[in-house]
C-alpha positions as CSV (number, residue, x, y, z in Angstrom):
1,M,71.9,96.8,94.5
2,Q,73.7,98.6,91.7
3,P,73.3,97.1,88.2
4,L,77.1,96.7,87.8
5,S,77.2,94.8,91.1
6,I,74.5,92.5,90.0
7,F,76.4,91.8,86.7
8,L,79.7,91.2,88.6
9,L,78.0,88.7,90.9
10,A,76.6,86.8,87.9
11,L,80.1,86.6,86.5
12,L,81.6,85.4,89.8
13,F,79.1,82.5,90.0
14,T,80.0,81.5,86.5
15,A,83.6,81.3,87.5
16,C,82.8,79.3,90.6
17,K,80.9,76.7,88.6
18,Q,84.1,76.2,86.6
19,E,86.2,75.3,89.6
20,N,89.1,73.0,89.0
21,K,89.1,73.7,85.3
22,I,91.6,75.7,83.3
23,V,89.6,78.4,81.5
24,T,91.1,80.1,78.5
25,P,89.5,83.5,77.7
26,N,87.7,83.5,74.4
27,P,87.6,87.0,73.0
28,S,84.6,86.2,70.8
29,L,82.3,85.5,73.7
30,E,79.8,88.2,74.7
31,F,78.6,89.0,78.1
32,G,75.2,87.6,79.1
33,Q,72.3,89.4,80.7
34,P,72.8,90.5,84.3
35,T,70.9,88.5,86.8
36,K,69.1,90.1,89.8
37,V,70.2,88.7,93.1
38,D,68.4,88.9,96.5
39,M,70.2,89.8,99.8
40,K,68.0,88.6,102.7
41,G,68.3,90.8,105.7
42,Y,70.0,93.8,104.0
43,S,68.4,96.5,101.9
44,S,71.1,99.1,101.4
45,N,73.8,99.6,98.7
46,I,76.1,96.7,97.9
47,M,79.4,97.8,96.2
48,E,82.6,96.1,95.1
49,P,81.4,92.5,95.8
50,F,83.9,89.7,96.1
51,L,82.8,86.0,96.1
52,S,85.2,83.7,98.0
53,R,87.1,81.0,96.0
54,D,84.8,78.3,97.4
55,C,81.8,80.4,96.4
56,N,80.3,80.3,99.9
57,I,81.0,83.8,101.2
58,L,80.3,87.2,99.7
59,L,82.3,90.2,100.9
60,F,81.3,93.7,100.0
61,N,81.2,97.3,101.2
62,N,78.3,99.7,101.4
63,L,78.1,103.0,99.6
64,N,81.3,104.9,99.5
65,A,80.0,108.4,99.2
66,A,79.3,111.0,101.9
67,P,77.6,111.0,104.3
68,E,77.9,107.1,104.5
69,N,80.4,105.5,106.7
70,T,81.8,102.9,104.3
71,N,82.4,99.6,106.1
72,L,82.9,96.0,105.1
73,H,80.1,93.5,105.3
74,W,79.7,89.8,104.6
75,A,77.0,87.3,103.6
76,T,76.7,83.6,102.9
77,V,75.5,82.1,99.7
78,I,72.1,80.3,99.7
79,N,72.0,79.7,95.9
80,D,73.1,81.3,92.7
81,S,70.9,84.3,93.2
82,T,70.2,84.5,96.9
83,F,72.5,85.5,99.8
84,Q,72.0,85.7,103.6
85,Y,73.4,88.9,105.1
86,K,75.5,88.2,108.2
87,G,76.5,91.8,109.2
88,A,79.3,94.2,109.2
89,M,82.7,92.6,109.8
90,R,83.6,92.6,113.5
91,R,86.8,94.2,114.8
92,L,87.3,96.0,111.6
93,S,85.0,99.0,111.2
94,T,86.2,102.5,111.9
95,N,84.9,105.9,111.1
96,D,87.2,105.9,108.1
97,L,86.6,104.2,104.8
98,E,87.0,100.5,104.5
99,G,86.3,98.9,101.1
100,V,87.2,96.6,98.2
101,P,87.6,93.3,100.2
102,T,89.2,90.2,98.8
103,I,90.1,86.9,100.4
104,D,92.2,83.9,99.5
105,A,91.4,80.2,100.1
106,A,93.4,80.3,103.4
107,G,91.2,83.1,104.8
108,N,93.7,85.9,104.4
109,M,91.7,89.0,103.6
110,C,93.0,92.2,102.0
111,F,91.1,95.5,101.9
112,I,91.5,99.2,101.5
113,S,91.2,101.6,104.5
114,T,92.0,105.2,105.1
115,R,92.3,104.6,108.9
116,N,95.9,105.6,109.2
117,Y,96.6,107.4,106.0
118,A,97.5,110.7,107.6
119,T,100.3,109.2,109.6
120,T,101.5,106.2,107.6
121,L,100.4,106.9,104.0
122,S,99.2,103.3,103.9
123,T,95.8,102.2,102.5
124,L,96.2,98.5,101.9
125,Y,95.6,96.2,104.9
126,Q,95.6,92.4,105.5
127,G,94.0,90.3,108.3
128,S,92.7,86.8,109.0
129,F,89.0,86.4,108.2
130,S,86.9,83.8,110.0
131,Q,83.1,83.9,110.2
132,G,82.8,87.7,110.0
133,T,85.7,88.6,112.2
134,V,88.9,90.0,110.9
135,A,91.9,89.5,113.3
136,N,95.6,90.6,113.2
137,V,95.0,93.6,110.9
């Protein structure tokens, strides 16, 4: 896992622990030390991680550099530093790039894809996420 990704995951967990609180940024606060996390069942690159609002699901894409086929993946949270890999998202992967996933509390997922760029000039997509499947893209 890339060092920046590890650092971002640590920040995401900090935000989850402050759920239902109004947090006002304090410009005098410094970043803490990155925390290494473990992904059980996955040993490749983890990029652009996103932790769901309920802190139970981690969305990410693999390496976005040739010759990789960049796809979206998901994992569940075991604890603050351990995740269980569940796989690539079903009904979503193409031979084009899919990346930068995000999801709201209702399960509406947004992501970037170059799948139809040549014909539509579109790169932003939405679908309904449920247990690793994205429908109605």
